[in-house]
C-alpha positions in Angstrom: -34.7 -53.3 -47.3 -35.0 -54.8 -50.7 -31.9 -56.0 -52.9 -31.6 -56.6 -56.6 -28.0 -58.0 -56.8 -27.5 -61.8 -57.4 -24.9 -64.3 -58.4 -24.4 -63.0 -62.0 -23.6 -59.4 -60.7 -20.1 -58.2 -60.4 -18.3 -57.9 -57.3 -17.5 -54.0 -58.1 -21.5 -53.6 -58.6 -22.3 -55.3 -55.3 -19.9 -52.9 -53.4 -21.3 -49.9 -55.5 -24.6 -50.6 -54.8 -24.3 -52.0 -51.2 -20.7 -50.9 -49.7 -21.8 -52.6 -46.5 -21.2 -56.0 -48.4 -17.5 -55.2 -48.7 -16.9 -56.7 -45.2 -18.1 -60.0 -46.4 -16.0 -60.1 -49.3 -12.9 -59.2 -47.3 -13.7 -61.7 -44.6 -14.0 -64.5 -47.2 -10.9 -63.4 -49.0 -12.7 -62.7 -52.4 -10.7 -60.2 -54.4 -13.0 -56.9 -54.6 -10.6 -55.6 -57.4 -11.5 -58.7 -59.7 -11.9 -56.8 -62.8 -15.5 -57.0 -62.9 -16.2 -60.9 -62.7 -19.5 -62.2 -61.4 -20.1 -63.3 -57.8 -20.5 -66.8 -59.0 -17.2 -66.9 -60.7 -15.5 -65.2 -57.8 -16.9 -67.8 -55.4 -15.7 -70.6 -57.6 -12.3 -69.3 -57.8 -12.1 -69.1 -54.0 -13.7 -72.4 -53.8 -16.5 -71.2 -51.7 -20.2 -72.2 -52.2 -21.8 -69.6 -54.3 -25.4 -70.1 -52.1 -23.7 -69.7 -49.0 -21.9 -66.5 -50.0 -25.2 -65.1 -51.3 -26.7 -65.8 -48.2 -24.3 -64.0 -45.8 -24.4 -61.0 -48.4 -28.2 -61.1 -48.0 -27.9 -61.3 -44.3 -25.8 -58.1 -44.2 -28.5 -56.3 -46.1 -31.1 -56.9 -43.8 
């Protein structure tokens, strides 16, 4: 399955487009009601490596 989301997309966009990613956000403690901040920003606020989080999200989409 292809995906089009990346680090510059908002968390709500990720969840709307790919609901199965919500489990990753919850497991990592990323606030899914984050007022539309980007994945990049959410990762930085949570002190997470954005590339690692993106890889985990992509793995869920396979």
